[in-house]
VEXDOPA-956640 format. One record per residue: x, y, z of N, C-alpha, C in turn. Coordinates in steps of 0.02 Angstrom, whole numbers, plus 32768, in hexadecimal, padded with zeros to 4 digits. Layout:
N
XYZXYZXYZ ...
% end
This chain:
358
849477C07C8B84A077E57CD4847A77C67D0E 849E77C97D3A849777B77D83844A77E57DA0 843877BA7DCE840F77DA7DED8419781A7E25 845A780F7E348479783F7E6D848278847E30 849F786C7DEC84BF78957DDB847C78BE7DAF 8443789E7DB083F678CF7D8783F678E07DC8 83EE78E17DFB83F079067E39840179497E41 844479387E3D8469796A7E5E846979957DF8 8451798E7DB1845179BA7D9A841479D77D97 83EE79AF7DB3839D79FF7DB183AC7A1F7DF6 83E27A087E3383E27A457E6F840E7A5F7E4A 84437A747E1784627AA37DFC84437ACD7DCF 84127AA87D9E83F57ACF7D8C83CC7AF97DAA 83AA7AEA7DE0836D7B167E1D839D7B517E17 83E67B477E4183F87B7B7E50841D7BB07E14 84257B917DDC843E7BBC7DAC83F87BE77D8F 83CC7BBC7D9383917BF17D9B839F7C2F7DA1 83937C227DF583957C457E1383D07C957E2C 84027C817E0784327CAD7E02843D7CD57DAB 840A7CA57D8584017CE07D5883C07D137D65 839E7D0B7D8B83667D2D7D9E83877D647DC5 83A67D517DF083EA7D837E2E84027DA67DE4 84317D897DCD84417DB37D8184387DD97D61 83F77DD27D4783CD7E007D2483C97E467D45 838E7E357D9783917E677DC283CD7E9D7DD0 84047E7C7DD984507EA47DEC84597ED07DAE 844A7EAB7D6284717ED07D2484217F077D16 83E27F157D3483C27F377D1383D47F897D21 83E27FA77CF583D37FEE7CF883A580287D03 837380157CEB8336802C7CF78313803E7D33 832E80557D70831080407DAF833980917DE6 82FF80A87DF782F580EC7E0E831180CB7E43 832180EA7E8D832A80E37ED2830180B97EF4 82CD80C57EDE8287809A7F02828880377EF7 829480387EA5829F800A7E7882EE7FD57EA7 83217FFF7EAB835C7FF37EA383557FCA7EFB 83307FE97F2183437FD17F72831F7F8A7F7C 82DE7F8F7F4982AF7F537F4B82ED7F1D7F22 83037F227EF5831A7EFD7EF083637ECF7EF9 837A7F057F1083C97EE97F4983BC7ECE7F74 83727EC07F91836A7E9B7FBE83457E607FB1 832B7E567F86831C7E247F5B83437DFC7F33 83797E0C7F2683B07DE37F1783DD7DAD7F49 83C37DC97F7C83FA7DB37FB383C57D6F7FCF 83817D757FBE834F7D577FBC835A7D1C7F9D 83727D367F5283887CFD7F2783BE7CD37F39 83EF7CE67F51840C7CCA7F67840C7C9A7F95 83E87CBF7FD383DB7C857FFF83BE7C498005 837D7C4B7FC883537C1B7FA183967BEE7F86 83B87C067F6283EB7BBE7F2884187B967F76 841E7BC07FA184387B9D7FD284197B6C7FFB 83E47B887FE583B37B468013839C7B077FE3 83AF7B137FA783A87AEF7F6D83EA7AB17F6E 84227ADF7F86845A7AB07F6B84527A837FB1 84437A897FD584227A72803683FD7A328030 83DF7A2B7FEB83C379E97FF283D979B37FE2 841A79AB7FC6842C79777FBB8419792C7FE7 8422793C8027841778F8804B83C678EC8046 839379078032835C790E804A832F78DB8004 835278EC7FCC832A789E7F92830378E27F6D 82E178C37F4782BD78E57F21827278EE7F36 826E78E47F5D823779067F8B8247794C7FB7 827479477FCD829B79827FD7829F79B87FB0 82C1799D7F7482C079D97F51827279ED7F3D 825279C67F21821C79EC7F0681F87A0A7F43 81F57A077F8881E57A1E7FC281EB7A657FAA 82367A677FAC825D7AB27FB182587AE17F64 82477AA47F4182407AC97F0781EF7B027F01 81B87AD37F2781707ADD7F18817B7B1F7F55 81887B037F9581737B3C7FC581B77B767FB7 81EA7B727FBA82287BA07FC982357BC07F87 822E7BA87F5982557BC97F2082197BD57EE5 81E17BB87EEC81C07BD77EAC81977C107ED3 81887C237F1481757C587F1F818D7CAF7F19 81E37C8E7F1F82037CC37F1C82137CCD7EBC 820B7C967E92821E7CA97E4A81DC7CC77E36 81967CBF7E5E81597CD87E4781697D307E69 818F7D407E89818D7D7B7E9D81CB7D9C7E76 81F97D757E6A82387D967E3F820C7DA97DEE 81F47D897DDF81BF7DA07DA081967DD87DB3 81707DE37DE4814E7E187DF5817E7E537DF9 81B57E597E2681EE7E7E7E2B820D7E8D7DD2 820C7E4C7DB582327E5C7D6681F17E9A7D37 81B97E717D4481727E947D15816D7EE07D48 816B7EF47D88816E7F357D9D818F7F637D5A 81EB7F4E7D6982237F6E7D4E82107F8A7CFA 81EF7F467CEB81E77F647CA981A27F897C9D 818D7F8E7CCA814A7FC67CCA815680107CBC 819080167CF281AE80597D0381A680817CC5 81C080707C8A81CA80967C5A818E808E7C1F 815980707C44812380527C0180F880A57C03 80DA80B87BC280BE80EC7BC5808480E67BEB 806180B07BF3801280A87BF7802280B57C52 804D80AE7C65806D809D7CB1808C80D47CE4 80B680F87CA380E5812A7CC080EA81517CEE 809581837CD2807881B57CFD807281987D43 804D81667D4F802A81407D84806181437DB9 809781167D8580C980F97DC180F881377DE8 80F681797DAA812681967DCB810A81C57E09 80B881BD7DF6808981F17E38808081B87E6A 8081817A7E71807F815D7E9C80C081457EC1 810D81437EA4812B81567EC2813F817F7EE6 813981BA7ED4812A82137EF8810D81E87F2C 80C481EE7F3680AB81EF7F5980B581B27F8E 80B3818F7F8C80ED81337FBF8117815C7FD9 814A81827F988194816E7FC5818F81BA7FF5 817081E67FEC815A82268020813782078055 810481CB805380F981B380968134819380C4 81528161808F8174813880B881AE815F80D9 81AF819880BD81F381C080EE81DB81D7812A 819581FC8127816E8205815C815881D78196 815A81A9816F814D8163819D818F815281BC 81CA815181AA8203814F81CF820F810581D3 81F780D4819F8203809F81908246807A816F 826380BB814B829F8095812482A5807880F7 8261805180DB825A8030809C8226804A8081 82388032803E8215804A7FEE81FB800F7FE1 81D480277FB881B27FD57F7A81BB7FFA7F4D 819C7FBE7F1A819E7FB07ED2815C7FBB7EB2 81427FCE7E8A810B7FD47E6D810D7FBE7E2F 80CD7F8F7E2E80BC7F6A7DF080697F5C7DE7 80577F2D7DB180107F317DB47FFA7EF17DB4 7FB77EEB7DC37FB47EA17DC37F5D7E907DCE 7F2E7E637DD27EFC7E557DC47ED87E857DF4 7F127E8F7E3C7EC07EAF7E667F0E7EDB7E8E 7EE37F027EC67F1B7F377EE77F417F0A7F12 7F7E7EF27F297F897EDF7F577FDF7EE67F6D 7FF37EDB7F9580457EEA7FB780497E947FBA 80787E7C7FA480A97E297FB280E37E467FD4 80E67E317FED811E7E35804381517E0F8022 81587DF47FFB819D7DC77FFA81B57DE97FB0 81977E1A7F8981D37E4A7F6481C97E8A7F7E 81A07E997FAD819C7EDF7FC7816E7F0A7F95 813D7EE37F62811A7EFD7F3D80EE7F1A7F3C 80D07F4A7F2880897F6B7F1D807A7F537ED9 80287F467ECC80197F3B7E8D7FF37F587E89 7FD57F857E677F9E7FA87E4D7F747F867E1A 7F3B7F937E2A7F007F6B7E067EF27F767DA7 7F0C7F537D867EFA7F707D437EB47F687D27 7EA47FA27CFA7EE37FD17CF97EC980067D0D 7EC4800D7D497EBD80387D637F0F80787D6D 7EF880B17D4A7F3380D07D337F3181217D4E 7F44812A7D8E7F1781707D8E7F2B81787DD5 7F1A81CE7DE57F1781D57E337EE881CC7E4E 7E9F81B47E327E6981927E587E7E815A7E94 7EA681377E657EB480EA7E9D7EE480FA7EC7 7F18812A7EC67F4F81337EE27F4081317F3C 7F0381467F537F04812E7F987EFC80F47FB2 7ED480AA7F787ED980827F8F7F2280537F7B 7F6680847F617FA7806B7F6D7FBB806C7FAD 7FA380B57FCC7FC180B7800F7F9D809E8050 7F6D806F803E7F4D8034806A7F847FEE8055 7F9E7FF080327FB97FB8800B80147FB9802B 801D7FF98031805B800D80578056800080A5 80147FFB80C180157FF680FD801E7FCA8110 80137F9280F380277F4080F780807F3B8101 80997F6A80E180E47F7880E980E57F918132 80C37FCD813B80DC7FEA817680D27FBD81AE 80A67F9D81AA80977F6381E580DC7F4081E4 80FC7F1E81C3812D7F0481C081607F3581DC 81647F7081C381A47F8281D881A37FBB8212 81637FD5821A8180800C824781AD80078282 81C68024828F81F2801782C481E4803A8304 81D48032834B81D48055837281F68095839D 81FC80C183A1822B80FF83B5825680D983E8 82A8810383CC82DD80D083F982E180918401 82C1805C83C282BC802B83BC82C680108388 82E68002836782E18004830682CB7FAF8301 82EB7F82832482E27F42831D828B7F2C8336 826B7F58836882267F55837C81E47F4D834A 81C07F288338818D7F3F830A81417F368331 81307F79834F80FF7F80836280C87F5B8358 80B07F86831B807F7F6982E480727F2982EB 80B07F0682D580987EA482D080A67E9A8305 80AD7EBE834380A37E89837780537E98839D 80447ED8837F7FF17EDF838D7FD07EA78370 7FCB7EA3832C7FA57E72830E7FB67E388314 7FF87E24831880137DD6832F7FDE7DBE8374 7FCE7DDF83AB7FC67DD183F67F697DE483E1 7F587DF183A37F197E04839F7EF47DB18370 7EB97DB483987E917D6D837F7E747D7D8335 7E6C7DB1831E7E387DD082E27E807DC882AD 7E787D9C827E7EA37D97823A7E907DBF821A 7E5B7DED82257E507E0A81D67E757E66820B 7E967E5F822F7EA57EA0825E7ED77ECE8241 7EF47EA182087F3B7EC381E27F117EF18191 7EEB7EDD81897EAC7EEE815C7EAF7F438178 7E8A7F4581AE7E6A7F7A81DA7EA17F9E81EA 7ED77F7C81F07F0B7FAA82057F3A7FCE81B9 7F307FA781777F537FBE814D7F058001813E 7ECF7FFD813C7E91801D813D7E938077815A 7E9F805781AD7EB2809881CB7EFD80A481C2 7F31809381AA7F6280C3819A7F6680EA815E 7F3580DC812E7F2380F180E87F0081318115 7ECE8124813E7EA3816981477ECB8191817B 7EF5816D81937F2281A081C97F5781D881A7 7F6B81A081617F9281D981437F838207810D 7F4B81E980EF7F21821480B67ED9823F80D2 7EB5822781127E8B826381237E4C822A80FE 7E22825081057DD2823580DF7DDE822A8085 7E17824380787E2E822380287E2D81E28023 7E4D81B0804F7E40816680497DEF814E8061 7DCE8144807C7D94812C80917D5F813A805C 7D67817A803F7D45819780007D4F817F7FBA 7D93816F7FC27DAC81527F7A7D9680F87F68 7D9480D77FB17D85809E7FC67D3480967FBC 7D0D80C57FBB7CD680C07FD57CC480C77F7D 7CCB80E67F657CCB810C7F1D7CD980DC7EED 7D1480AC7EF07D2F80907ECA7D34804E7ECB 7D26802B7F127D4B7FF97F1D7D0D7FBF7F4B 7CD67FDE7F6B7C987FDA7F9C7C637FB17F6A 7C4B7F887F6C7C037F847F407BC47F627F6E 7B887F6B7F717B4C7F777F977B487F387F9A 7B377F067F6D7B287EC27F807B6C7E9B7FAB 7BA97EBB7FCA7BC37EA97FDE7BD97ED38031 7BAB7EF780387BD47F3580787BCE7F0A80AE 7BB17EC380B67BC37E9080EB7BE97E5F80FD 7BF87E4180BC7C1A7E1380A37C517E0D80CB 7C7B7DED80E97CBC7DEC81017CBE7DB680D7 7D187DAB80D17D257D6E80B97D667D5B80DB 7D917D2B80B67DC17D0680E17DF47D5580F7 7DFD7D5E80CF7E3B7D8980CC7E267DE880D5 7DEB7DF780D87DE87E3180E17DA17E48811F 7D967E6B812F7D5D7E8781567D127E8B812D 7CE37E95813C7CC07EAE811A7CC67F01811A 7C957F1080E87CAC7F5A80C07C877F848101 7C517F6981187C247F9E813C7C597F9A817E 7C817F6C81A17CB67F7981C67CF37F9581CA 7D007F9581747D407FB181737D2F8005816A 7CF4801C81447CEB8068814B7CD280848199 7CB0805E81B97CAC807A81EB7CEF80778228 7D1F804F821D7D5D8054822E7D75808E821C 7D7A809181CD7D9980E281D47D7B811B81E7 7D26811481DA7D21814E81FD7D3C8154825C 7D3C812D827A7D45812582C97D9C814782BD 7DB5812682897DFF813E82A47E0D818C827D 7DE981A882637DDD81E382477DD4820C82A0 7DA581E382D87D8E820F82FD7DB881FC8343 7DF581B883347E1C81BE83637E4B81ED835E 7E6081FE831C7E9B823083187E758278832F 7E3D827F83377E3482B7833F7E3682B6838B 7E1C828483B17E31828D83E97E69827A840A 7E94828B83DC7EF0828883F87F0E82B883B8 7EEA82E6839A7EF5833083947F17835383CA 7F52837383BA7F6A83A583F77F3F83D683F7 7F24840283BA7F0F842F83CE7EAB842C83B3 7E80845D83D37E31845183BF7E3784538385 7E4C847383567E38847582FF7E55844482EC 7E8D843082F37E8A83F382D97E6483BD82E4 7E5383B283227E28837383367DF28395830D 7DC183C983117D9A83DD82CF7D8883B78299 7DC283D582817DD183C582397DD08383823B 7DDD835282547DE682FF824B7DA282E4826B 7D898301828B7D3482FE829B7D0A8318826E 7D05834C82457CE7834D820B7CFD832981BA 7D31831381C37D5D82E5818F7D11829781A6 7D24828A81DF7CF2824781FB7CB8824C81DE 7C95829382007C42829381ED7C3A828F81A9 7C7082AA81797C5A82B181457C6182598110 7C8F8235812E7C8F81F181157C6081D68129 7C3181E381677C0181BB819A7BCE81D48163 7BC8820B81617B91821F813F7B8681F080F3 7BB081F380D27BB781CC80997BB3819080AC 7BCD816C80C77BD1813380D17B73810F80E9 7B548135811C7B18812381267AF9813480F2 7AF8816880B07AB6816B80817AD481288052 7AFF8115804D7B0680E680247AE38092804F 7AFE8093808C7AED805280BD7AC880608101 7A8E806F80F17A72809881227A5580638162 7A82802F81807A5B7FED819F7A87800181F0 7AC9802C81D77AE3803D820E7AF7807E8216 7AEB80AF82457AFA80FD823F7B3180FF8271 7B4A80E882867B8280F882BD7B9C80C382B7 7BF180CD82C37C2A809482B77C19806B82FC 7C12801782F57C077FF083227C3A7FF8835E 7C3B7FEA83987C757FEB83E07CA87FB583CF 7C967F8D83A57CE37F6983847D097F7F8357 7CF47FB383247D0B7FD782FC7D2D8027832D 7D24802C83457D39807183837D7580558397 7D68801F83BD7DAB800B83D57DD77FEA83BA 7DE47FCC83877DFB7FB083467E2D80098336 7DFB8025831D7E18806D82FF7E4680848346 7E18809083737E5180B383A57EA0809883AF 7E90804B83B47EEE803F83D37F0780248382 7EF4802B834C7F1B803D83127F2A808F8310 7F0280AD83287F1E80EC830B7F5381038349 7F3F80DD83807F7B80F383AB7FBA80D383B2 7FB7809483877FFE80878370801580A1834E 7FF380CE830C801E810182EB802B8147830D 8005815083338012818E8354805481838388 8061815D8396808D814583CE80D5813183A9 80D381028370810981008347811D811D8304 80F1814982E48108815182B2810881C482B7 814081BB828E814B820C8292811382378293 8103827982B480B6829982A880B482A6826E 80EA82AD824480DA82D3820580BB82AF81D9 80BD825181F38093822B81BD803C823281C4 8014824581E87FD6826681F87FC0829C81D3 7F8B828881A17F7282C8818D7F6382F581B9 7F5D832681897F5D837881BA7F12838B818A 7EDD839B81C17EA7839881997E9583E58185 7ECC841081997ED5844B81A77F018477815D 7F0F844081287F40844B81067F35847380DA 7EF9848280C07EE884C780977EEE84A2804A 7EAF847980447EA884597FF67E8784947FC7 7E6884C47FF27E3584E27FD07E4F85167F73 7E96852C7F947EC3852E7F497EC884F77F26 7EE584D77F3A7EF7849A7F147EB584717EEB 7E7584847F027E34846C7ED77E3584967EB7 7E3584CF7EB97E2D85157E8C7E4484F97E3C 7EA785017E4F7EB484E87E217EA184A27DEC 7EAA846D7E1B7E8A843F7DEC7E3F844D7DBE 7E1E847F7DDE7DDF848B7DC07DFB84B87D8B 7E2C84D97D977E3B85097D597E5B84E27D1D 7E6C84A87D317E99846F7D067EF484897D09 7EFE84A87D447F4B84B07D457F5B84837D7D 7F9584797D7B7FC784407DB97FB984527DFA 7FA584487E187FA184707E577FF484677E8E 801384977EB7804784837EC5803984697F0D 805D84337F29805784397F67807983E07F6C 806A83D07FB380A783967FC6806383387F9A 8086830A7F97806782DE7F77802082DE7FA8 801F82D57FDF7FE182B2800E7FA883067FFF 7FBE831D7FFF7F88836E7FE07F7783697FB9 7FA283557F717F8483577F277F4A830E7F30 7F6982CA7F507F2682917F357EF082CC7F66 7EE982C67FA37EC382FA7FCF7E82831D7FB6 7EAF834D7F8C7E84838F7F567E5883557F25 7E7A833F7EFB7E7683087EB97E2482FF7EC7 7E2D82CD7F0D7DCD82BD7F2E7DB282F07F32 7DC6830A7F617D8D833C7F767D7A836B7F3E 7DAC83827F077D98838F7ED27D3E83467EB1 7D6783217EB17D3A82E67E8A7CEB82E17EAF 7CF082F67EFF7CA382E57F2D7C97834E7F16 7CB083737F1C7C8E839C7EEE7C7683927EAE 7C7B83807E977C82837B7E337C69832E7E11 7C4482FF7E397C2882C47E367C1482AE7DD1 7C0C82DB7DBC7C0C82D87D837C3C830C7D4C 7C7183177D6C7C9E833C7D407CD883277D2A 7CFA83447D047D37832E7CC67D6282F57D03 7D5082C57D1F7D8282897D3D7DB882747D11 7DCE827F7CD67E00825B7CB17E2682AA7CB9 7E1382E07C897E4583137C9A7E58832A7CE8 7E37831D7D1B7E5083377D517E7C83077D63 7E7382BC7D517EBD82947D637EF282AC7D3C 7EEE82B07D017F3582C87CE67F5582FE7CFB 7F2F83397D0F7F4583687D2E7F6F83617D79 7F3983277DB07F4B831C7DD47FA882F57DC8 7FAB82C97D9F7FD2829A7D9E800B82CE7D94 800F82F27D61803683327D57805183487D88 803B835B7DB88053838D7DFB806F83587E22 804F831C7E16808182D77E3C80D182CF7E24 80C982E57DEA80FA82D87DD18131831B7DC8 8110834E7DEA815183837E00814983B97DB9 8126839E7D95811B83CC7D57812883967D09 8139836E7D09815683237CE6812483097CB5 813783087C8480F183047C5180D982AC7C5E 809982BC7C7C807A82907C83803D82757C66 
% end
């Protein structure tokens, strides 16, 4: 075999591998509407990468390796994640959470008007994988309590996809983030989005399940410190109050902000009010959502959660929209810190599934 033929063989094999993955996705029958939409977009991406491989003929071995490493390998890793997500859809361990999470995330996608859905899978951490349009929930988290954290991950998709009113091609959140000199503002937007959509259930969930007392003030290259994040959430609730159309709604947001602040100060008493930077960040991000997202996306503090909390306490699946059910579950947990969280988790998942066996 000549070197030219050898090179051509490897190019052909790389394109064949991409085609086989695409064929497997197209043939997959165990798809809900959400997964099918993600799958169809991803098949087009696989075809585009195959064309890039075919175009390396004049670049030699170094060019082929570069395309494999920088262009093909990330796509194949994302394709594996998509296939994992499809496989997990029907697994008994993941099915109840998958149904509940898709119910909640699809409702928020619809309320947000972004016109793009996500695929759920499991990984070693909660994260949004942009290339595959995939939201991963941390294994073995499986239940209602982690759903607010998935809404944070959805916030990264919203940042990419939220259009401006009357201009479906504009991306006001991306523009705002790109012109900022703060590389961590995208994470804060995801926090603000989840707070904007779920109310205090999101900050309470991350404080309860994710924040650590030995890392309150530690920022990383990708995430702000917990202190900055929580105070930005508090400031976001207050910004929602300032923008509310009526005094009762504003008062509801302020009560929620005060409750989150009180709980955070009890855990981390160093700072007692949001720093000016948190207030400025939160106001700008809340105004982005208020100006560009449909009004129905915003959490309604007057939603009336008491009957849903009472139903959970009695062991009955509450009737309500997905946001209300998740908010009610967390309100119940705050009121019953030593209560039967596993039992209420099962009941809430059943409610989110609309009575399906969870």
